N, C-alpha and C positions, 0 to 999 in steps of 0.2 A: 653236421657242423653248422651252427647258426650263422646266418648271413649278417655281416657287420652292419650296424645301424647307419653308418655313413653311406654304404652302398645302397641300402634301401632308400635313403633320402634321395640320392641322385637318380635312382631309377624312377621314383615317383615324380620327381621334377620333370624328367623326360616324358613320362606318360601323361602328365598334365599339359606339357607343351604341345603334344600332338593334337588334341582336340581344339586347342586355342588357335594353332595354325589353320586348322581345317575350317573352323566356324568363321573366322575372318576372311578366309578365301572365299567362302560362299557370300557372306554379308556384303563385302565390297563389290561384288559383281551382281547384287540383286537388282539395281536399275537396269543393267544390260540384260539380265535374265528375264525381267519382266517385259522388256521390249521384244526380245526374241520370242517369248511365249504369246505376246500380244494379248495380255489379260488386263482386266480392270484391277483396281485396288482390292475390291471384295473377292475377286477370283484369286488374286495373289494370296489373300488370307486363307482361302481354301487349300491352295497349294502348300502353304506353311502349316496347314493343319496335319499334313503328313508327318511333319516334325514333331507336333504335339502327341499325335497317336503313337509314334515310335517311341518317344520319350517315356510315355506312361507305361508301355509294355515293358520297356527296359527296367524302369523303376520298380514296378510291381513284382517282376520276376527276380530282380537282383538279390533282395534280402533272402528269400528261401533258397536260392541257388548258392549264395555264399555260405549259408548255414550248412548246406549239404555237401558242397564241394570245396569251400574255401575261397579266398579272394582271387587266387592266381588264375584259374581257368575262366572266371567271370571277366577279369581284366583282359585276358587274351581274346575272348570272343568279342567283347565290347569294342576294344580298339581295332580289331580286324573289320568289324562292321563299319566303323568310321572310315577306314582306309578304302573299303569297297564302295562306300557311298559316294565318295568324291567323284570319280570318273562317271558313275551313274547319273548324278546330277548334271554334270557337264554335258554328257551325251544327250540327256533329255532336253536340255536347253537348246543345244544346237540343232536338234531335230524338231524343235517346236512342239514338244509333247508334254503338257503340264502333268499328266498322269505319271510319266516316268520321272520327272523332277520330284513330284510328291513321293514316289516310291524311294528315290534316293534319299530324300530327307527323312522318310521313315526309318530307313536303315541307319542313317546318321543319329537320329533321336534315340533309337533302340540301343545303339552302341554307346552313345554318350550317356544316356540315362542309366543303363545298366552297369557300364564300366566305371562311371564316376561314383556311384554308390559304393561299389567294391573298393575303389581307390580311396574314398574318403574313410572307409572302415580300416583299410591298411594304413592310411595317414594317421588316423586317430590312435591306432596301436603304436605307431612310431612316436607320436607325441606323447603318449602315456609312458612309454619306456624312457624316452629322452628327458621327460620332466620339464619341458619348456615349449612355448608356442611354436607350432610347426605348420598347422593348417593354413594360416594367413599367407605365409610364404609359399606354401604349396599351390594354393589358388593363385598366388602372384605369378607362378610359372605359366598358368593357363592364360593370364592376362598378358604376360610377356609374349606368349605365342600369338595372341591376337594382334599385338602391336606389330610383330614381325610380319605376320600374315597380312595385316592391313597395309603395311608398307609395300609389300609385293603386289597386293591387289590394286593399290593406287597406280603403281607403275604399269601393271597389266592394262588398267583402264586407259591410262595416258597413251600408250603405244597400241591400243586396240588388239592386245594379244587374245587369241581365241579362248573363250570360257572352257571349252572341253580340254584343251591342252593344259591350261592353268590349273584346273581342278584335278586332273590326272596326275600331274607332276606333284601337287600337294599330297595326294594319296600315296605316291611313291616315297616321298620323304617321310611321311607318317609310318610306312612300313619299316623303313630303316630304324627309326626311333624305337618302335615296338620291339623288333628283333633284339636290339641292343639292350633294352631295359628289362625285358621279361625274366632273364636269368638271374636277376637280383631281387625278384619278388619271392619271398618264401612260400612254400606250400603250407596250408593249414590254418592261415590267419582267418579268424571268424568262423572256423568250422565247428559245428555242433554235432557230435556223434549221435548215432541212432539211440544208444542208451541214454544219453543226456536228454535227447528229445523226448524219449519215453518217460523219463523221470520228471521232466518239466511238465508234461501233460498230465501226470499223476499227481503232482504237487499243487494243492490249491494255493492260489495267491492272485493279487490283482493283475489284470492284463495291462501291458504298457500303454495301450491305447486309451485306457481309463485315467492315466496320469494327467491331470489338468495342467500341471506345469510343462510337461512335455508337449501337449497340444498347443499351448501358447507359444513355445519355442518353434513348433512346426509352423505356426502362423507367421512368425518372423521370417522363417526360411521362405515361406510362400511369398511374402511381401517383397523380400530382397531379391528372390528369383525373378519376380515379375519386373522389378526395376531393371535388373540386368538383362533379362530376356527381351524386354521391350526394346532396348538399345540394339541388341543383337539382331532382332527380327525387322526392326522398322527405322532405326536412326538414319541411315543414308536416304531412305525414301521420305522421311519427315523433313530432312534438310532440302531435298530436291523439290518436293511438292509443296511443303509448307513454308519454306524460307527462300526458295528460288535459287538454290545453288546448282551447279552442274554436277554430273555424275562423279567426276573426279574429285571435286571439292567435297561432295557428300561422303565419299569414301574417306577423305582426309579428315573430316569431322569425326567419323567413327574411330579412325586411328587415334585421334586426340582423346576420345572417351576411353579407348583401350589403354592408352599411356597413363591416363589418370588412375584407372583401376590398378594398373601395375604398380604405380608409385604407392598408392594407398595400401596395397597388400604387402609389399615388401617393407614399408615403414611401419606397418601396423603392429607387429609383434612387440616392440618396446613400448609403444603407446598403450597397448592393452595391459601390459605388465605393470605400467605405472598408474593408469587411470582406472583400470578395471573394465571387464567385458560389458557389463550393463550400460555403463556411461558411454563408452565408445559406440555401442550399437545405437543408443539414443541419438547421439550427435550425428552419426552416419545417416540414419534415416532422415533426420532433418535436412542434412545437406542434399540428399538425393531428392527429397520433396521440393526443396528450393530450386534445384536445377530443372526439374520437370515442369514446375510452375512457370518459370521465366520462359522456357522454350515454348510452352503452350499459349501463354497470354501476352507475351511481348513480341510485337512484330518488328524485330531487328536482327539482322544477320550477326552483328557484333555481339549483342547480348546472347544470342543462341550459342555462339561459339564459346563464350565464357561460361554459360550455364552448363554446357556439356562437361566442363571440368568439374563443376560442383556435383553433377549427376554421377560422374565416374568415381570420384573420391568417396561420395556417399554410399554408392552401391558396392564398393570394393570389399568391405569387411563383413558386411551383413551375413552373407551366405556361410562363409567358413566359420565365423565366430558362433553363429547359431547351431551349426552342426557340431562344433566342439562342445557347446553347452548341452546339446542332446546326448552326446556320448557320455558325459559325466553326470547326467541327471539321475542315475540310478543303476540298478543291476541290468545286465544284458546290454551292454553299450552298442554292440553290432545291430541288435534289433531296434534300439532307440535311433540310432543314426539313419537306419533304413526307413523307419516310420516318419521321422522328421523330413527326410529327403522326399519320400512319397507325397507328403502333404505339400511340400514346396513345389514339387514338379507339376502339381495341379495348375500352376501358373502357366506352364508350357502347353498344357492341354487346352485351356480356355483363353489364354492371352492372344495368340496370333489371330484366330478367327474373329474374336470379339473386337479387337482394334481394327481389324480389316473392315468389318461391316460398319462399325462406327465411323471410320475414316471415309468410307464411301459416301456417308450422308452428311457428316459434319466436318470432315476434314481430319487428317491425321494429327495436326497439332492439337485440336480440342479433344480428340480421342485419348490424348495423354493424361486427361483428368482421371481416368480409371486407375492407372498405376499410381498416380499421385495420391488418390484417396486411400488406396491399400497401404502405401508406404507410411502414410500418416498414422495408420492404426499400429504399425510396428513400433512407433515412438512409445505408445502407451504399454505395448507388450514387453519392451526391452528389459524392465526390472526382473522378469522371470528367468533371465539367463544368468543372474547373480549366483556365485557358488553357494551351494546349500551347506548349511552347518552340519557337520558330521562328527562323531566321536573321534578323539585323537587316535585311537588304535586303528581306525579305518582310513585315516586321512591320507596315507600313502597310496591308496587305491585310487583316489580322485585327483585328476589334474586340476590345479587351481592357478590360473594365469596371473593372479595378483600376488606378486612376491617381491 
């Protein structure tokens, strides 16, 4: 018996809430973790490299695993790794072991990278069946999780709650969400049978990685992932080291960024339906670029706080809209979403160590020029996400958000 679409939506909402809670629990404690580890900015970049490596392992393996097993087991393994990562990171910080923290971040990255690709494939399937925008609101639940987690992190910083206990409790909450949601994820989504794989291998045709339009869309995913990931990795430290805020206020500014992301994603569906995906992406990239530029070049705490709102609103819709565009850019939507995600997650591989090394020499504020430049490129790539003209008899198979 098919699982009702409503149940699938709510399950995905919970599964996206889980990594949001977890990532903000980590981010809001990064100044404290850095002090516990007694590492420099460059060394902190190398610790964060564990997150990058784990993310790429998860991303690169997720597409083939989904095609062989379907989304459900990949979501289970990915979310379980996130749950396990939280206490690992906390214990590593309390023990003063950068290697253990990096290992925990690698587990987190593998779980989030692999699980999120599978959940995006599942979400794209729900969006296609429902016939209306769903991915922006779905990613909005991730951002809502970051808001809730950031609020708890601010409180934990203010009362000096132990990092290990904080992250372990976050992992326990994530386990509860996973157990509740998994029963509403159907088996078989994204599954490609061995016979189909054999037929695809025997049928000549252009590989999806040769699709120029899809590669452009992947470039947008990369740019917007870098805009979002830079805030996740570095925003509290940028505010502490670059603008002179305390640790609690630095975490509060990240909470403001997360809240802006949440508002943008939940409000984005109707805006996309009215204005069109390409226009919204172009404006979003300009907003994110403006926020990054103001934080980087203007030495003012007030301006920095206001700019974080621009940054968050601008980064909110880029990732889900670009993935939606990848999914309806042609045949094999699961493979297209996986490829675009893989390109995008390169940002998580090179971003943290690059910004860490630059920040060590020129300061974290000026290091923001790197994501600023990449986001500006996305402005020019945005037209590639416009719906492709297709014959009327095939139009029912392509989700078109402009209605």
